[in-house]
C-alpha positions in Angstrom: -3.2 19.6 4.2 -2.5 20.9 0.7 0.7 20.3 -1.5 1.6 21.3 -4.3 2.9 18.2 -6.8 4.7 18.7 -10.3 5.8 16.0 -12.3 8.4 15.8 -14.9 8.2 17.0 -18.6 9.3 14.6 -21.2 12.6 15.3 -23.3 11.8 15.9 -26.6 13.4 13.1 -29.5 16.4 14.0 -31.5 17.2 15.4 -34.7 20.8 13.1 -36.2 21.6 11.2 -39.2 25.0 9.2 -38.8 28.0 10.8 -39.5 30.8 7.9 -40.3 33.6 7.4 -42.6 33.1 5.8 -46.3 28.9 6.5 -45.5 28.0 9.7 -47.2 24.2 8.9 -46.7 23.4 7.9 -43.4 20.8 7.0 -41.9 18.3 8.9 -39.5 19.5 8.2 -35.8 18.0 10.7 -33.8 17.3 8.7 -30.3 13.8 9.2 -27.9 13.6 11.5 -24.7 13.3 10.2 -21.5 10.0 9.7 -19.1 9.8 12.5 -17.0 9.5 11.8 -13.2 6.6 11.1 -11.5 5.5 12.0 -8.0 4.5 9.1 -5.7 2.6 8.7 -2.5 3.5 5.3 -0.4 2.5 4.0 2.5 4.4 4.4 5.6 3.4 2.0 8.9 5.8 3.5 11.0 4.1 7.1 10.3 1.1 8.0 12.5 0.5 11.6 11.1 1.3 14.1 8.0 4.0 16.6 10.2 6.7 15.6 8.4 5.0 17.6 5.4 3.7 20.2 7.0 7.1 22.6 6.7 7.5 21.9 2.4 4.3 21.9 0.2 6.0 21.9 -3.0 7.7 18.4 -4.2 8.8 18.3 -8.1 9.9 15.7 -10.0 12.8 16.2 -13.2 12.1 15.7 -16.2 13.6 13.4 -18.5 16.8 14.1 -20.7 16.7 14.6 -24.6 17.2 12.3 -27.1 20.8 12.4 -29.0 22.3 11.0 -31.3 23.8 7.4 -32.6 20.4 6.8 -31.1 21.3 7.9 -27.3 18.3 7.8 -26.0 18.0 10.7 -22.8 17.7 9.7 -19.5 14.5 9.0 -17.7 13.6 11.4 -14.5 14.0 10.5 -10.5 11.2 10.2 -9.4 10.4 12.1 -6.0 8.7 9.7 -3.1 7.0 10.6 -0.2 6.2 8.5 2.9 2.9 9.0 4.6 0.4 7.1 7.1 -1.6 4.6 6.1 -5.1 5.6 6.1 -3.9 9.1 3.7 -7.1 10.2 1.2 -6.1 12.1 -1.7 -8.1 15.2 -3.4 -7.7 16.7 -5.7 -8.0 20.6 -5.0 -8.8 21.6 -8.7 -11.7 19.7 -9.2 -12.4 17.8 -5.8 -12.3 14.4 -6.8 -11.0 12.0 -4.7 -7.1 10.5 -6.7 -7.4 7.8 -4.2 -6.4 6.1 -0.8 -3.0 4.7 0.9 -4.6 2.0 3.5 -1.7 -0.6 3.0 2.2 -0.7 4.1 4.3 0.6 0.3 0.8 0.4 -1.7 1.8 3.3 -4.3 -0.6 6.7 -5.7 0.8 8.3 -8.4 -0.3 11.9 -7.6 1.4 13.5 -10.5 2.7 10.7 -13.8 5.7 12.0 -15.7 5.6 12.9 -19.1 6.5 10.5 -22.1 9.5 10.9 -23.6 9.3 12.2 -27.3 10.1 10.2 -30.5 13.4 11.2 -32.2 13.3 10.5 -36.1 15.3 7.2 -36.2 11.7 6.1 -35.1 9.8 7.7 -38.6 12.1 6.1 -40.8 9.9 4.1 -44.0 10.2 2.9 -47.1 9.7 6.6 -48.9 10.9 8.5 -46.2 14.4 7.2 -45.5 15.6 10.6 -44.1 13.2 12.0 -41.4 13.3 15.2 -40.2 11.1 14.7 -38.1 10.8 14.3 -34.3 8.5 14.8 -31.3 8.8 17.1 -28.5 8.2 15.3 -25.2 5.1 16.0 -23.0 4.0 19.1 -20.6 4.8 18.6 -17.0 1.3 17.8 -15.2 0.6 19.7 -12.3 -1.7 20.5 -9.5 -2.7 20.9 -6.1 -3.4 17.3 -3.8 -5.2 17.7 -0.6 -4.3 15.1 2.2 -6.7 13.9 4.4 -5.6 11.5 7.3 -7.9 8.3 8.4 -6.3 6.4 10.5 -6.1 2.4 10.2 -6.8 0.8 13.1 -9.1 -2.4 14.3 -10.2 -1.2 17.4 -11.1 2.8 18.1 -10.9 4.1 21.9 -13.0 6.7 22.5 -14.0 9.3 25.1 -14.8 12.7 26.6 -11.0 14.7 27.6 -9.4 13.1 30.6 -11.7 10.1 30.6 -8.3 8.0 31.0 -8.2 6.6 27.0 -3.9 6.8 26.9 -3.9 5.3 30.2 -5.9 2.7 29.1 -4.3 2.1 25.8 -1.2 2.0 27.5 -2.4 -1.6 29.6 -3.9 -2.9 27.4 -0.6 -2.2 24.5 2.7 -1.4 24.8 2.2 1.5 23.3 3.7 4.6 25.4 1.3 7.8 24.7 1.7 10.8 26.9 -0.4 10.4 29.5 -1.5 13.5 31.7 -4.4 14.9 34.2 -5.3 17.9 31.8 -8.1 17.5 29.2 -6.7 17.2 26.1 -3.4 14.8 25.9 -3.9 13.7 22.8 -3.7 15.7 20.2 -3.1 12.7 17.5 -4.2 9.1 17.6 -1.6 7.1 19.2 -1.5 2.9 18.0 -1.0 -0.1 20.0 -1.1 -3.7 19.2 -3.4 -5.9 21.1 -2.5 -9.8 21.6 -5.0 -12.0 22.3 -5.0 -15.8 22.8 -5.9 -15.8 19.0 -5.7 -12.7 17.1 -3.8 -9.5 17.4 -5.4 -6.1 17.0 -4.2 -2.5 16.1 -6.0 -0.7 18.5 -5.9 3.6 18.5 -6.6 6.1 21.6 -8.6 9.3 19.7 -8.2 12.8 20.7 -11.1 14.1 23.2 -14.3 14.6 22.0 -16.6 17.2 23.3 -20.6 18.3 23.0 -20.1 20.0 19.0 -17.5 18.0 18.2 -19.2 17.1 14.8 -19.8 21.2 13.8 -15.3 21.0 14.5 -15.7 22.7 18.0 -12.6 21.1 20.4 -11.0 18.9 18.4 -13.9 18.1 16.5 -13.7 17.0 13.0 -9.7 16.0 13.4 -10.7 13.4 16.8 -13.9 12.2 14.7 -12.7 11.5 10.7 -9.9 8.8 12.3 -12.4 7.0 13.2 -13.7 6.4 10.2 -11.9 3.4 9.3 -11.6 1.0 12.7 -13.8 -1.5 12.7 -15.2 -1.3 16.3 -15.5 1.2 18.8 -14.0 0.9 23.0 -16.2 3.7 25.5 -13.9 5.0 27.6 -16.0 6.0 30.7 -15.0 8.0 33.9 -17.5 5.9 36.0 -16.1 8.0 39.5 -17.2 11.2 37.7 -21.0 9.7 38.8 -22.6 11.1 35.2 -21.8 7.6 33.3 -24.9 7.1 31.8 -25.2 10.9 30.5 -21.7 10.8 28.5 -21.9 7.8 27.1 -25.0 9.4 25.6 -23.1 12.3 24.4 -20.4 10.4 22.9 -23.3 8.3 20.9 -24.8 11.7 19.6 -21.5 13.1 19.0 -20.8 10.3 17.1 -24.2 9.9 15.4 -24.4 13.5 14.4 -21.3 13.1 12.6 -21.4 9.3 10.9 -24.9 6.9 11.5 -23.1 4.6 10.0 -20.5 4.5 12.8 -22.6 3.0 15.9 -23.6 0.4 13.4 -20.9 -1.3 14.5 -20.0 -3.0 17.5 -18.5 -1.6 20.8 -17.7 -2.2 24.5 -17.7 0.2 27.2 -15.3 0.7 29.5 -16.7 2.0 32.6 -12.9 3.4 34.0 -11.4 4.6 37.6 -13.4 1.4 39.1 -10.1 2.1 41.6 -12.0 5.1 42.5 -15.3 3.8 43.8 -15.9 2.9 47.1 -18.7 0.3 47.6 -21.3 -1.3 45.7 -20.8 -0.3 41.8 -23.8 1.4 40.6 -26.4 -0.3 38.4 -26.6 1.3 35.1 -28.6 0.6 31.6 -26.5 0.3 28.9 -26.6 -0.8 25.1 -23.6 -3.0 24.7 -21.1 -5.5 26.9 -19.7 -3.5 30.0 -16.3 -4.3 31.4 -15.5 -2.2 35.2 -11.7 -1.3 34.6 -9.2 1.1 36.3 -5.9 1.6 33.7 -3.6 3.1 37.2 -4.2 -0.6 38.9 -4.7 -2.7 36.0 -7.9 -3.9 37.9 -10.2 -5.8 34.6 -7.7 -5.2 31.3 -7.4 -8.7 31.0 -11.5 -8.7 31.1 -11.5 -6.3 28.5 -9.4 -7.3 26.5 -11.5 -10.6 26.4 -14.9 -8.4 25.7 -12.9 -6.7 22.8 -11.9 -10.8 21.4 -15.8 -11.4 21.7 -17.5 -8.4 20.0 -14.6 -8.3 17.4 -16.5 -8.3 14.3 -15.2 -12.2 12.7 -14.8 -12.5 9.1 -17.4 -13.5 6.7 
């Protein structure tokens, strides 16, 4: 998402001289101009998307007031403060440079800084120039277009093919209430929940479904893949009842690897979901991570999955 932001210009300094009875040659008393307002992005942990900025793409802070006589300084312009979700990267569209990222609640990033106010003539008085007519204009407003890219911040990312049961599993692991339906791409944006184990709490994100070619932008494509970049471990959810668990798992690993091989170095657990639909003996599967048979529908294996996540989660160094 791209928005345009403009800071406020600084106010001009004032040229003024004291005008008092019995003081025929009063000294300079021109005040300074006020500082212009800035446009500031700040982290709001209640937000999950950038949708609040979708329909308003231009933000302008107010200018600083001009200085006045009697050493009265101009008022400072008011800042414009825009809340964004944690995990927002901020780029200058003109240069492509990354301005910063918002990762912590209430963390601030100044997108454009207000102009400095100019000095009034009272600031320029010296022993050799006791009546200066010099002043400074305020700094011009800074303006730029910035691109906001959300990369969700979560401890654990739940990934899987569309309709593998990720949202149902999230609701079992946490108290989140994501939209659940029996058709693909129910999840269009990540859902967050908090999972509690015996020793620690994790933030868990249910990611939109991935399909073959996602790393090239197919399906929800990059809108999904960028969100897993900041997760610390992954839970691969596989539809065990579909009869092709190994194929589906390999497809997920390949798509993530084609996007960013570094993500595959993180710990992972495999949740073989919809185990309630299997009859008889569970099939033997050769997979490269700890696997747990679960059912998001009935709750089977959920406690075991929590324990597996706790064991696999990277420990502090």
